[in-house]
C-alpha angles and dihedrals in degrees: 000000000000120000132188121204136177090194091111133100109292089003117181130162138109143173088053124178133167135207116192126199134176098276103003145035143204125225118194119193146156132214110249120231088207105174101000144056094248130064132191113122118091132173129166145143130245118198126184133181095208135058112260131191093218146340120220111219112205120192111207126208098010088159087071093054129091097258102149098238091275139121107305090210086075087076109093114169124209128239136196116198118204108307094346131113128269112270138164117271115245117275096261098132118162132182118216123192133197126213092250094057100262119124144189132206128214147187133197119238102204122204095003120200127231088264119035123180114198127192140164091244139348107307118235128186146121095323090055090049090053091049090051092051092048094049092048090054100223098319092121121056117216118211134170108231097180144314135278128244088273093045099258118143118265105211130202126198120206138173095204134016087202115185137263112285095020116156094211114123115246144193129198118207130194126187135180102027081148099047098214094056096099098160088076091058093050091050089050088049090056093046093051094045091054094049089049091049092056090037095223121172094164088104123052103231120187119175138182103204099179106030097159093047095158092056092044095053093044095048094244120153091222102206110131086004113189132279090006133001107234090230092054095050107074126111147080085320113039112217094204132039092236089060091050092051094049094042090056090048090050088054090055090049092051090055091054104048147018100265115233097180146312117248124207115193118207144153121233131222112327095251100040108122110157095103143281113309146177115237102225136171101233096184127066137058116337104233129180089254091053091049090053090048090054092051092052093045092053093048096046093043093051092046094049086052139219093281088071108019129086108250096252096034090223137067120196110251128180120242115246131201138040104309091177095059094023096233134124090031133158114246094254090053090049090055094044105037102029104030097027089227124129111264122199130189122195124196114205118189124242103225126352123020125182087345091305119122104227115229131182089263090054093051092049091046089054089052091049091052091051088054091050090050092052091051090049090052092050091049089051089047097239101173 
């Protein structure tokens, strides 16, 4: 018998049905919106007590998911069979239409194991943070800076506490405001591993790797999270406790360095595949902060390289929030408009980007290149 369960770490799936045949099976599923208006993240386990040739995985209602109006074949889930490692499923994408205009998409899981974990993208959470800390042999300090709305620890990693009045340059990094956007965490993982490898403390680096920890642990996608999206809750008045906690930590960081910029790591629509890009408001007044943002975007984009980056590095993105009262802001706007510090956001695709299937090594390499760009900028005295 074949069984499907969401009782796994970061589990998310619903509307599940199964068809079993002699040597194969079909599993139909949907991504659950859980506590928000948007859905995209999914993660579940398939167990079977007999050897199968393949399992057809059918994603229902993809037209209700945050795909980004792009080629759905850019979605390439990951699978872990039995005690193996996470890897991309084979490129067996199919598109199935109904006479009323609805559609489904599917993939073939060949030679499934007895236990098969399926997810939109490589999962990343507390166990991966612990592995990072272990591998970096004490280079990164882990501290709890507060708790989430549901009383989970909000952790911050840092390479140097520094001291008030320090003239060291610094960057502040946040990942997983939208809890299902795991590519951002893997890029941050690569950045931090590289800085630990070269043992640099010349830059004060503070990072929040799992900012929406409640959504992460509950398997919630986290975009347009109710009642407030974490990335629409920054400002003079924080709309969520997590924002308040991180804003006060940012204030401590500012006291202990010369801020270079804040970096917000995201993933775009599930099917976007034309490269990594910086959402950026191209119109409007050219301020000193905006000029500095452009300099960093050019340096980081060139260092990441054309094999990964969107051709123009930037995509025009509207500002959100109350800019008059400085509330309900996105994190980059909080950095730029409230703190007068450059704020950068980077969108890293989930599956296929510029015809390249993104692996864990790719994500970590992207993080490494961002770190190299930051060090270049410091050497060139971009402040």
